[in-house]
Z-matrix of the N, CA and C atoms (Angstrom, degrees):
N
C 1 1.456
C 2 1.528 1 111.24
N 3 1.336 2 116.41 1 -44.04
C 4 1.464 3 119.56 2 179.02
C 5 1.528 4 111.64 3 -65.66
N 6 1.313 5 117.03 4 -34.92
C 7 1.463 6 119.72 5 176.76
C 8 1.522 7 110.42 6 -63.37
N 9 1.328 8 117.29 7 -39.45
C 10 1.463 9 121.00 8 177.63
C 11 1.522 10 111.48 9 -65.02
N 12 1.335 11 116.40 10 -41.93
C 13 1.469 12 120.85 11 178.30
C 14 1.525 13 110.23 12 -62.46
N 15 1.332 14 116.91 13 -45.70
C 16 1.463 15 120.80 14 -179.77
C 17 1.517 16 110.95 15 -59.25
N 18 1.326 17 116.68 16 -44.30
C 19 1.459 18 121.32 17 -179.46
C 20 1.519 19 111.08 18 -66.84
N 21 1.317 20 117.03 19 -44.24
C 22 1.466 21 121.58 20 -177.35
C 23 1.527 22 111.77 21 -63.54
N 24 1.335 23 116.66 22 -39.50
C 25 1.462 24 121.07 23 -176.32
C 26 1.527 25 113.19 24 -98.06
N 27 1.350 26 117.54 25 1.51
C 28 1.470 27 122.50 26 -176.20
C 29 1.525 28 109.68 27 50.98
N 30 1.335 29 114.91 28 52.96
C 31 1.456 30 122.57 29 -171.56
C 32 1.520 31 110.03 30 -131.39
N 33 1.326 32 117.49 31 130.73
C 34 1.458 33 120.29 32 173.54
C 35 1.520 34 110.46 33 -77.12
N 36 1.315 35 117.19 34 144.21
C 37 1.467 36 122.62 35 -178.51
C 38 1.522 37 109.04 36 -133.29
N 39 1.333 38 116.27 37 133.57
C 40 1.463 39 121.91 38 168.62
C 41 1.522 40 106.18 39 -119.77
N 42 1.319 41 117.65 40 125.88
C 43 1.465 42 119.22 41 -176.89
C 44 1.527 43 111.05 42 -149.42
N 45 1.322 44 114.01 43 160.65
C 46 1.450 45 120.84 44 177.38
C 47 1.512 46 111.64 45 -86.64
N 48 1.329 47 116.02 46 141.86
C 49 1.462 48 122.17 47 178.06
C 50 1.525 49 109.14 48 -145.72
N 51 1.314 50 116.51 49 158.55
C 52 1.465 51 121.03 50 165.77
C 53 1.521 52 106.66 51 -90.09
N 54 1.311 53 116.44 52 125.10
C 55 1.456 54 121.37 53 -173.98
C 56 1.526 55 110.10 54 -117.64
N 57 1.320 56 116.28 55 122.10
C 58 1.453 57 120.81 56 176.08
C 59 1.526 58 109.79 57 -94.18
N 60 1.327 59 115.12 58 133.19
C 61 1.461 60 121.59 59 175.98
C 62 1.526 61 106.16 60 -136.47
N 63 1.321 62 116.92 61 100.80
C 64 1.458 63 120.85 62 -175.14
C 65 1.517 64 110.15 63 63.60
N 66 1.317 65 116.87 64 -124.76
C 67 1.466 66 121.61 65 179.61
C 68 1.528 67 112.82 66 -87.72
N 69 1.327 68 117.30 67 -0.75
C 70 1.469 69 121.18 68 -174.95
C 71 1.525 70 111.22 69 -104.64
N 72 1.328 71 115.04 70 147.13
C 73 1.461 72 121.63 71 171.67
C 74 1.521 73 107.57 72 -120.56
N 75 1.333 74 116.06 73 132.68
C 76 1.461 75 122.17 74 -178.90
C 77 1.523 76 109.88 75 -117.03
N 78 1.320 77 115.95 76 144.92
C 79 1.449 78 122.33 77 168.75
C 80 1.529 79 104.36 78 -85.22
N 81 1.322 80 117.13 79 107.70
C 82 1.464 81 121.17 80 -167.53
C 83 1.521 82 112.68 81 -124.35
N 84 1.321 83 114.45 82 161.20
C 85 1.458 84 123.72 83 166.58
C 86 1.514 85 106.72 84 -114.13
N 87 1.321 86 116.35 85 136.87
C 88 1.457 87 119.59 86 172.30
C 89 1.521 88 109.28 87 -115.47
N 90 1.325 89 115.28 88 147.23
C 91 1.455 90 122.41 89 176.32
C 92 1.520 91 106.98 90 -112.03
N 93 1.328 92 115.83 91 120.10
C 94 1.460 93 122.90 92 -179.26
C 95 1.526 94 107.38 93 -112.96
N 96 1.333 95 117.65 94 126.83
C 97 1.461 96 119.28 95 -178.82
C 98 1.521 97 111.28 96 -82.59
N 99 1.320 98 116.24 97 179.02
C 100 1.462 99 120.91 98 -173.36
C 101 1.525 100 112.97 99 -73.32
N 102 1.333 101 117.66 100 -5.03
C 103 1.469 102 120.98 101 172.07
C 104 1.533 103 111.48 102 -98.38
N 105 1.330 104 116.26 103 2.03
C 106 1.454 105 120.30 104 177.71
C 107 1.517 106 114.39 105 87.78
N 108 1.332 107 117.42 106 13.04
C 109 1.460 108 120.94 107 -179.66
C 110 1.527 109 110.74 108 -95.66
N 111 1.332 110 117.05 109 139.49
C 112 1.465 111 120.73 110 173.05
C 113 1.528 112 107.82 111 -76.15
N 114 1.346 113 116.38 112 116.98
C 115 1.463 114 120.99 113 -175.22
C 116 1.524 115 112.38 114 -110.09
N 117 1.320 116 116.60 115 -2.41
C 118 1.454 117 119.09 116 177.79
C 119 1.508 118 111.43 117 -177.07
N 120 1.334 119 115.42 118 161.44
C 121 1.464 120 119.80 119 175.26
C 122 1.519 121 109.20 120 -154.91
N 123 1.316 122 113.81 121 150.42
C 124 1.454 123 121.65 122 178.28
C 125 1.515 124 107.84 123 -126.77
N 126 1.330 125 116.50 124 137.39
C 127 1.463 126 122.10 125 177.18
C 128 1.526 127 108.87 126 -107.64
N 129 1.319 128 116.96 127 124.52
C 130 1.456 129 123.10 128 -173.02
C 131 1.524 130 111.39 129 -51.99
N 132 1.344 131 115.42 130 125.95
C 133 1.463 132 120.91 131 -176.23
C 134 1.521 133 113.01 132 -84.10
N 135 1.331 134 117.29 133 -35.35
C 136 1.467 135 121.42 134 -175.35
C 137 1.532 136 109.04 135 -109.86
N 138 1.295 137 116.69 136 106.47
C 139 1.464 138 121.27 137 -178.91
C 140 1.524 139 109.71 138 -86.27
N 141 1.325 140 116.53 139 137.47
C 142 1.462 141 121.88 140 -178.81
C 143 1.530 142 108.61 141 -83.14
N 144 1.332 143 115.72 142 106.34
C 145 1.461 144 120.95 143 -171.74
C 146 1.528 145 115.66 144 -89.90
N 147 1.351 146 120.78 145 -25.32
C 148 1.469 147 119.24 146 -176.52
C 149 1.528 148 112.70 147 -60.01
N 150 1.351 149 115.89 148 147.62
C 151 1.458 150 121.22 149 175.51
C 152 1.531 151 108.96 150 -67.23
N 153 1.319 152 118.91 151 150.50
C 154 1.464 153 125.99 152 3.49
C 155 1.528 154 114.01 153 -90.52
N 156 1.342 155 118.39 154 3.49
C 157 1.472 156 120.04 155 -173.96
C 158 1.525 157 111.45 156 -72.39
N 159 1.329 158 117.16 157 -57.17
C 160 1.462 159 123.38 158 175.35
C 161 1.530 160 113.07 159 47.61
N 162 1.330 161 115.69 160 55.37
C 163 1.467 162 120.68 161 179.32
C 164 1.522 163 112.42 162 -57.70
N 165 1.316 164 115.39 163 -31.64
C 166 1.462 165 119.21 164 -176.67
C 167 1.526 166 112.80 165 -64.11
N 168 1.345 167 117.56 166 -14.64
C 169 1.466 168 120.71 167 179.19
C 170 1.527 169 112.64 168 -85.24
N 171 1.345 170 116.39 169 -15.35
C 172 1.469 171 117.25 170 -179.63
C 173 1.527 172 113.40 171 -126.19
N 174 1.339 173 117.59 172 -20.16
C 175 1.454 174 120.71 173 -179.60
C 176 1.525 175 110.80 174 -112.96
N 177 1.321 176 114.77 175 157.59
C 178 1.460 177 122.75 176 171.90
C 179 1.530 178 106.63 177 -104.92
N 180 1.316 179 118.15 178 139.19
C 181 1.462 180 122.16 179 -179.99
C 182 1.522 181 111.18 180 -73.33
N 183 1.328 182 115.23 181 140.56
C 184 1.456 183 120.52 182 174.69
C 185 1.518 184 110.56 183 -73.80
N 186 1.326 185 115.98 184 163.97
C 187 1.468 186 120.84 185 -175.11
C 188 1.527 187 113.71 186 -126.42
N 189 1.338 188 117.81 187 8.73
C 190 1.457 189 120.03 188 -177.29
C 191 1.521 190 110.74 189 -134.17
N 192 1.344 191 115.87 190 146.44
C 193 1.456 192 121.63 191 169.18
C 194 1.519 193 107.62 192 -92.71
N 195 1.332 194 115.94 193 139.33
C 196 1.464 195 120.45 194 -172.00
C 197 1.523 196 110.26 195 -128.77
N 198 1.332 197 115.37 196 135.10
C 199 1.456 198 121.25 197 168.68
C 200 1.525 199 108.39 198 -132.76
N 201 1.320 200 114.53 199 149.22
C 202 1.465 201 121.49 200 -173.00
C 203 1.525 202 108.76 201 -130.73
N 204 1.327 203 117.30 202 135.68
C 205 1.456 204 120.67 203 175.15
C 206 1.522 205 109.86 204 -70.83
N 207 1.330 206 115.40 205 130.22
C 208 1.468 207 121.29 206 178.57
C 209 1.528 208 107.96 207 -135.58
N 210 1.335 209 116.36 208 90.89
C 211 1.457 210 120.36 209 -176.80
C 212 1.515 211 109.62 210 63.22
N 213 1.350 212 116.97 211 -127.37
C 214 1.464 213 120.73 212 -178.95
C 215 1.521 214 112.68 213 -83.94
N 216 1.333 215 116.97 214 1.27
C 217 1.461 216 121.15 215 -178.17
C 218 1.523 217 110.44 216 -113.73
N 219 1.331 218 114.30 217 162.77
C 220 1.464 219 120.22 218 171.59
C 221 1.520 220 106.45 219 -123.67
N 222 1.321 221 116.21 220 117.67
C 223 1.462 222 122.34 221 -173.80
C 224 1.513 223 110.97 222 -93.00
N 225 1.342 224 116.39 223 124.81
C 226 1.451 225 122.71 224 172.51
C 227 1.514 226 108.97 225 -94.90
N 228 1.313 227 117.49 226 134.59
C 229 1.464 228 122.06 227 -171.47
C 230 1.520 229 111.61 228 -104.03
N 231 1.332 230 115.78 229 142.57
C 232 1.461 231 120.98 230 173.01
C 233 1.518 232 109.65 231 -157.70
N 234 1.326 233 115.78 232 164.91
C 235 1.460 234 121.35 233 -173.99
C 236 1.525 235 109.64 234 -133.87
N 237 1.316 236 116.69 235 122.28
C 238 1.458 237 126.68 236 164.73
C 239 1.534 238 113.66 237 45.08
N 240 1.321 239 117.90 238 -105.07
C 241 1.465 240 123.87 239 -174.98
C 242 1.530 241 112.64 240 -57.70
N 243 1.354 242 117.33 241 -24.00
C 244 1.466 243 121.05 242 175.04
C 245 1.526 244 111.36 243 -53.63
N 246 1.337 245 117.04 244 -28.26
C 247 1.461 246 121.79 245 -177.27
C 248 1.525 247 112.33 246 -59.55
N 249 1.320 248 117.53 247 -24.50
C 250 1.474 249 121.43 248 -179.65
C 251 1.530 250 112.76 249 -80.67
N 252 1.316 251 117.53 250 1.79
C 253 1.458 252 121.90 251 -177.64
C 254 1.532 253 108.98 252 -120.35
N 255 1.339 254 117.03 253 89.33
C 256 1.468 255 120.11 254 -173.79
C 257 1.522 256 113.41 255 -61.68
N 258 1.332 257 116.72 256 -22.29
C 259 1.459 258 119.86 257 179.71
C 260 1.519 259 111.27 258 -60.04
N 261 1.331 260 117.33 259 -34.91
C 262 1.458 261 120.82 260 -177.11
C 263 1.523 262 110.40 261 -62.53
N 264 1.335 263 117.16 262 -53.11
C 265 1.464 264 119.69 263 -179.02
C 266 1.520 265 111.94 264 -68.55
N 267 1.334 266 117.99 265 -33.99
C 268 1.462 267 119.51 266 177.28
C 269 1.523 268 110.08 267 -62.86
N 270 1.324 269 117.02 268 -44.64
C 271 1.468 270 119.81 269 177.51
C 272 1.521 271 111.22 270 -60.15
N 273 1.335 272 116.76 271 -38.85
C 274 1.460 273 119.75 272 178.08
C 275 1.522 274 111.43 273 -66.42
N 276 1.335 275 117.70 274 -37.38
C 277 1.462 276 121.20 275 -175.81
C 278 1.534 277 112.74 276 -77.62
N 279 1.327 278 117.51 277 -26.23
C 280 1.465 279 120.26 278 -177.64
C 281 1.520 280 111.76 279 -64.13
N 282 1.318 281 115.61 280 144.31
C 283 1.470 282 122.81 281 175.40
C 284 1.523 283 113.41 282 57.55
N 285 1.339 284 116.08 283 29.88
C 286 1.457 285 119.74 284 175.45
C 287 1.510 286 115.43 285 71.95
N 288 1.334 287 117.19 286 16.34
C 289 1.465 288 118.63 287 -178.93
C 290 1.517 289 112.34 288 -69.80
N 291 1.359 290 118.17 289 -24.56
C 292 1.469 291 120.93 290 177.69
C 293 1.522 292 109.73 291 -158.78
N 294 1.327 293 116.15 292 141.63
C 295 1.464 294 121.96 293 172.58
C 296 1.534 295 110.65 294 -131.91
N 297 1.315 296 115.33 295 6.50
C 298 1.455 297 123.48 296 176.70
C 299 1.526 298 106.04 297 -137.82
N 300 1.327 299 117.57 298 112.72
C 301 1.464 300 121.46 299 -175.83
C 302 1.515 301 108.55 300 -101.84
N 303 1.325 302 116.68 301 120.16
C 304 1.462 303 122.09 302 -174.64
C 305 1.524 304 109.08 303 -110.33
N 306 1.341 305 115.39 304 120.90
C 307 1.462 306 121.72 305 -175.58
C 308 1.520 307 108.90 306 -121.48
N 309 1.322 308 117.67 307 117.88
C 310 1.464 309 120.48 308 170.80
C 311 1.527 310 107.00 309 -101.54
N 312 1.349 311 115.93 310 141.98
C 313 1.455 312 117.07 311 -166.06
C 314 1.523 313 112.84 312 -152.22
N 315 1.330 314 114.00 313 156.12
C 316 1.469 315 123.07 314 168.57
C 317 1.523 316 105.92 315 -129.10
N 318 1.333 317 116.06 316 73.38
C 319 1.465 318 123.12 317 -172.45
C 320 1.518 319 108.86 318 -93.43
N 321 1.334 320 118.30 319 132.30
C 322 1.460 321 120.89 320 -173.74
C 323 1.532 322 113.49 321 -82.61
N 324 1.326 323 114.31 322 157.91
C 325 1.465 324 121.90 323 -179.57
C 326 1.526 325 111.20 324 -57.56
N 327 1.337 326 117.98 325 -38.10
C 328 1.466 327 120.34 326 -174.58
C 329 1.535 328 112.65 327 -62.99
N 330 1.329 329 117.83 328 -20.22
C 331 1.471 330 120.93 329 178.15
C 332 1.527 331 111.55 330 -119.22
N 333 1.324 332 115.92 331 30.35
C 334 1.463 333 122.34 332 -176.71
C 335 1.532 334 112.24 333 -56.18
N 336 1.333 335 116.81 334 -44.92
C 337 1.462 336 120.31 335 -179.31
C 338 1.515 337 112.97 336 -61.01
N 339 1.317 338 116.48 337 -36.18
C 340 1.467 339 120.79 338 179.12
C 341 1.532 340 110.63 339 -64.39
N 342 1.323 341 116.44 340 -40.14
C 343 1.463 342 120.67 341 -176.65
C 344 1.518 343 110.73 342 -57.58
N 345 1.325 344 117.20 343 -52.34
C 346 1.467 345 120.20 344 -177.26
C 347 1.533 346 110.81 345 -67.52
N 348 1.343 347 117.17 346 -43.32
C 349 1.464 348 119.89 347 -178.43
C 350 1.526 349 111.49 348 -61.39
N 351 1.324 350 116.96 349 -44.00
C 352 1.462 351 120.34 350 -178.70
C 353 1.524 352 111.94 351 -69.20
N 354 1.330 353 117.11 352 -39.24
C 355 1.471 354 120.17 353 179.56
C 356 1.526 355 110.89 354 -64.66
N 357 1.330 356 116.61 355 -43.33
C 358 1.469 357 120.24 356 177.55
C 359 1.530 358 110.26 357 -63.76
N 360 1.330 359 116.91 358 -41.92
C 361 1.467 360 120.36 359 178.40
C 362 1.525 361 111.50 360 -60.37
N 363 1.340 362 117.63 361 -43.24
C 364 1.462 363 120.20 362 179.38
C 365 1.524 364 110.87 363 -60.98
N 366 1.337 365 117.74 364 -39.26
C 367 1.466 366 121.09 365 178.54
C 368 1.520 367 110.59 366 -64.06
N 369 1.339 368 116.68 367 -49.35
C 370 1.466 369 121.25 368 -175.98
C 371 1.521 370 111.46 369 -65.35
N 372 1.319 371 117.58 370 -49.43
C 373 1.468 372 119.33 371 -172.90
C 374 1.522 373 112.24 372 -70.84
N 375 1.336 374 117.47 373 -24.14
C 376 1.464 375 120.66 374 179.64
C 377 1.522 376 112.65 375 -105.51
N 378 1.335 377 116.76 376 2.57
C 379 1.459 378 122.21 377 179.57
C 380 1.525 379 110.42 378 45.83
N 381 1.319 380 113.91 379 49.99
C 382 1.464 381 122.98 380 -176.00
C 383 1.522 382 109.77 381 -133.79
N 384 1.313 383 115.73 382 156.07
C 385 1.457 384 119.32 383 168.99
C 386 1.524 385 108.90 384 -71.03
N 387 1.325 386 115.98 385 147.61
C 388 1.458 387 121.75 386 172.10
C 389 1.524 388 107.97 387 -121.43
N 390 1.321 389 115.21 388 128.81
C 391 1.460 390 121.94 389 172.19
C 392 1.521 391 106.41 390 -111.29
N 393 1.322 392 115.89 391 110.84
C 394 1.458 393 122.46 392 -177.35
C 395 1.520 394 109.44 393 -110.13
N 396 1.323 395 117.64 394 118.55
C 397 1.463 396 122.27 395 176.22
C 398 1.523 397 108.07 396 -115.64
N 399 1.330 398 116.42 397 108.77
C 400 1.465 399 121.00 398 -177.87
C 401 1.516 400 109.83 399 -117.55
N 402 1.313 401 117.04 400 140.05
C 403 1.461 402 121.50 401 -175.95
C 404 1.523 403 112.34 402 -75.27
N 405 1.318 404 114.30 403 163.21
C 406 1.461 405 122.12 404 174.44
C 407 1.521 406 108.66 405 -120.17
N 408 1.338 407 116.07 406 175.42
C 409 1.459 408 120.85 407 175.60
C 410 1.517 409 112.26 408 92.52
N 411 1.319 410 114.65 409 -165.41
C 412 1.463 411 121.88 410 -177.53
C 413 1.516 412 110.08 411 -129.22
N 414 1.319 413 114.71 412 151.09
C 415 1.461 414 120.21 413 179.53
C 416 1.523 415 108.08 414 -154.54
N 417 1.316 416 117.18 415 119.61
C 418 1.457 417 122.37 416 175.52
C 419 1.532 418 111.98 417 52.86
N 420 1.335 419 115.38 418 41.49
C 421 1.452 420 120.88 419 177.11
C 422 1.513 421 116.03 420 86.66
N 423 1.322 422 117.73 421 -6.41
C 424 1.466 423 121.43 422 178.48
C 425 1.521 424 109.83 423 -98.70
N 426 1.332 425 116.78 424 135.47
C 427 1.461 426 122.62 425 176.94
C 428 1.519 427 108.90 426 -105.78
N 429 1.330 428 116.30 427 133.34
C 430 1.460 429 121.27 428 -174.85
C 431 1.522 430 110.46 429 -107.47
N 432 1.351 431 115.76 430 148.61
C 433 1.462 432 120.17 431 -163.81
C 434 1.519 433 116.02 432 -99.99
N 435 1.336 434 119.70 433 1.11
C 436 1.457 435 118.07 434 179.41
C 437 1.516 436 111.07 435 60.15
N 438 1.355 437 115.92 436 -124.79
C 439 1.470 438 121.83 437 179.55
C 440 1.526 439 112.54 438 59.93
N 441 1.335 440 117.92 439 30.90
C 442 1.461 441 119.86 440 173.93
C 443 1.525 442 108.56 441 -55.70
N 444 1.333 443 116.97 442 149.53
C 445 1.463 444 119.44 443 -173.88
C 446 1.521 445 111.99 444 -155.12
N 447 1.325 446 114.36 445 154.66
C 448 1.456 447 123.42 446 168.11
C 449 1.523 448 106.37 447 -113.55
N 450 1.330 449 116.95 448 122.89
C 451 1.457 450 122.72 449 -172.11
C 452 1.524 451 108.54 450 -123.45
N 453 1.343 452 116.53 451 135.81
C 454 1.461 453 118.77 452 -177.58
C 455 1.534 454 111.52 453 -88.34
N 456 1.334 455 118.29 454 172.34
C 457 1.469 456 120.74 455 -174.98
C 458 1.524 457 115.07 456 -63.46
N 459 1.319 458 117.57 457 -12.83
C 460 1.451 459 120.68 458 175.66
C 461 1.517 460 113.39 459 -97.95
N 462 1.325 461 116.95 460 2.13
C 463 1.456 462 122.00 461 179.03
C 464 1.516 463 114.34 462 92.01
N 465 1.337 464 118.45 463 3.38
C 466 1.463 465 120.98 464 178.59
C 467 1.530 466 109.78 465 -75.04
N 468 1.325 467 116.12 466 137.62
C 469 1.462 468 121.67 467 177.54
C 470 1.526 469 108.22 468 -82.13
N 471 1.319 470 117.28 469 113.08
C 472 1.462 471 121.64 470 -179.21
C 473 1.518 472 111.84 471 -83.85
N 474 1.316 473 116.69 472 -32.14
C 475 1.467 474 121.84 473 178.33
C 476 1.513 475 107.48 474 -159.35
N 477 1.328 476 115.66 475 147.31
C 478 1.464 477 119.38 476 179.11
C 479 1.522 478 110.10 477 -146.13
N 480 1.314 479 115.29 478 151.22
C 481 1.463 480 121.61 479 177.89
C 482 1.524 481 109.13 480 -103.06
N 483 1.322 482 115.53 481 165.90
C 484 1.463 483 120.28 482 177.49
C 485 1.523 484 109.91 483 -75.29
N 486 1.311 485 115.70 484 178.42
C 487 1.450 486 120.32 485 -179.32
C 488 1.507 487 114.48 486 -96.02
N 489 1.338 488 117.58 487 -0.79
C 490 1.466 489 117.09 488 -171.55
C 491 1.531 490 115.17 489 -136.85
N 492 1.311 491 118.35 490 13.27
C 493 1.462 492 118.93 491 179.21
C 494 1.515 493 111.48 492 -149.53
N 495 1.325 494 116.19 493 153.48
C 496 1.460 495 120.54 494 175.99
C 497 1.521 496 108.43 495 -74.32
N 498 1.324 497 116.44 496 129.83
C 499 1.459 498 121.20 497 -176.73
C 500 1.512 499 110.35 498 -143.14
N 501 1.315 500 115.58 499 155.19
C 502 1.457 501 123.12 500 171.58
C 503 1.519 502 107.37 501 -104.57
N 504 1.324 503 116.89 502 123.81
C 505 1.462 504 120.53 503 176.16
C 506 1.522 505 108.31 504 -117.19
N 507 1.321 506 115.98 505 154.60
C 508 1.456 507 119.38 506 -179.80
C 509 1.517 508 110.39 507 -150.13
N 510 1.328 509 115.07 508 155.45
C 511 1.460 510 122.23 509 176.06
C 512 1.519 511 107.65 510 -161.97
N 513 1.311 512 115.72 511 155.38
C 514 1.454 513 120.43 512 175.89
C 515 1.521 514 109.46 513 -84.57
N 516 1.333 515 115.41 514 138.98
C 517 1.464 516 120.39 515 175.51
C 518 1.519 517 108.34 516 -125.58
N 519 1.321 518 115.87 517 154.88
C 520 1.458 519 120.27 518 -173.83
C 521 1.527 520 110.28 519 -144.22
N 522 1.318 521 115.52 520 134.61
C 523 1.464 522 119.44 521 177.58
C 524 1.530 523 110.84 522 -66.46
N 525 1.327 524 117.95 523 -25.03
C 526 1.465 525 120.11 524 178.85
C 527 1.521 526 111.53 525 -68.45
N 528 1.331 527 117.97 526 -29.42
C 529 1.468 528 121.27 527 176.07
C 530 1.521 529 109.88 528 -66.36
N 531 1.309 530 116.60 529 -41.78
C 532 1.471 531 120.95 530 177.14
C 533 1.517 532 110.18 531 -62.59
N 534 1.328 533 115.97 532 -48.07
C 535 1.463 534 120.38 533 -178.44
C 536 1.523 535 111.15 534 -60.37
N 537 1.325 536 117.28 535 -41.67
C 538 1.465 537 121.40 536 -179.46
C 539 1.525 538 110.77 537 -65.18
N 540 1.334 539 117.34 538 -42.58
C 541 1.471 540 121.22 539 179.42
C 542 1.518 541 110.73 540 -62.50
N 543 1.314 542 116.80 541 -41.50
C 544 1.460 543 120.88 542 -177.64
C 545 1.530 544 112.14 543 -74.59
N 546 1.324 545 116.98 544 -26.85
C 547 1.467 546 120.21 545 176.67
C 548 1.528 547 110.69 546 -75.71
N 549 1.350 548 117.14 547 -41.05
C 550 1.469 549 121.05 548 -179.43
C 551 1.522 550 111.90 549 -63.46
N 552 1.336 551 116.29 550 -39.36
C 553 1.464 552 120.50 551 -177.09
C 554 1.525 553 108.36 552 -136.22
N 555 1.329 554 118.30 553 90.76
C 556 1.471 555 121.41 554 -172.37
C 557 1.530 556 112.62 555 -79.48
N 558 1.315 557 116.63 556 67.33
C 559 1.468 558 120.47 557 -174.91
C 560 1.533 559 112.64 558 -64.77
N 561 1.320 560 117.35 559 -30.56
C 562 1.468 561 118.20 560 -179.53
C 563 1.524 562 110.68 561 -66.31
N 564 1.319 563 116.95 562 -37.35
C 565 1.464 564 121.08 563 178.70
C 566 1.524 565 111.67 564 -70.43
N 567 1.334 566 116.64 565 -24.58
C 568 1.464 567 120.70 566 -176.83
C 569 1.525 568 113.77 567 -94.16
N 570 1.311 569 117.45 568 3.94
C 571 1.461 570 120.16 569 179.24
C 572 1.532 571 110.46 570 -62.99
N 573 1.354 572 115.57 571 151.85
C 574 1.469 573 122.25 572 177.37
C 575 1.526 574 108.39 573 -124.79
N 576 1.329 575 117.32 574 68.98
C 577 1.468 576 119.18 575 -174.83
C 578 1.517 577 114.46 576 -57.62
N 579 1.343 578 117.55 577 -24.27
C 580 1.474 579 118.95 578 179.43
C 581 1.518 580 111.69 579 -67.13
N 582 1.343 581 118.34 580 -15.43
C 583 1.457 582 121.87 581 178.91
C 584 1.530 583 113.41 582 -95.13
N 585 1.321 584 117.07 583 -8.47
C 586 1.459 585 120.28 584 -167.48
C 587 1.523 586 114.02 585 -94.22
N 588 1.275 587 118.04 586 12.43
C 589 1.469 588 120.74 587 177.98
C 590 1.530 589 109.75 588 -66.37
N 591 1.308 590 115.94 589 150.43
C 592 1.464 591 120.52 590 177.43
C 593 1.524 592 111.86 591 -76.45
N 594 1.318 593 117.62 592 -7.29
C 595 1.473 594 120.10 593 -179.11
C 596 1.525 595 110.84 594 -68.04
N 597 1.350 596 118.32 595 145.55
C 598 1.477 597 120.86 596 179.82
C 599 1.518 598 111.62 597 -68.22
């Protein structure tokens, strides 16, 4: 159905789906191009194990980081709980693998503050745009906080949705803004990966 919508409206779509592959089910994102073709997919790497969600009991964790070319941008994909692991987005942003980080999410009201803080941090530290799409409503006793947002490479909120209704938000993005941010503060060139080992 989403492929038909994308084709009919000449619109690219990135969305979350449950994906079955043989005996495994993955919490996935699919990328559908404006002709309605699936051009990429990402399988959630970090499963949320605490009760009552316990994703690890029904999903299998993905094993690859994925980025997809989208016009003048390269979109790095992630899902919900992945946002708590900055290494994922940093790996996507390194060496030009991504400059637009796309996060689909079902983030609960009780951790609403974390959602915005982490999304802004990912934008700033990776000097990338962040597109955050978070659900609203309730499901099985959990209430979700919405607050979908478009965030620029400096952490400015370009557009945001409310916490309690389905909304369409939009903003203009530009590769020149990314380039300017990375030229002003070349953090990628100043990294010291030899110091970042987990060893004591």
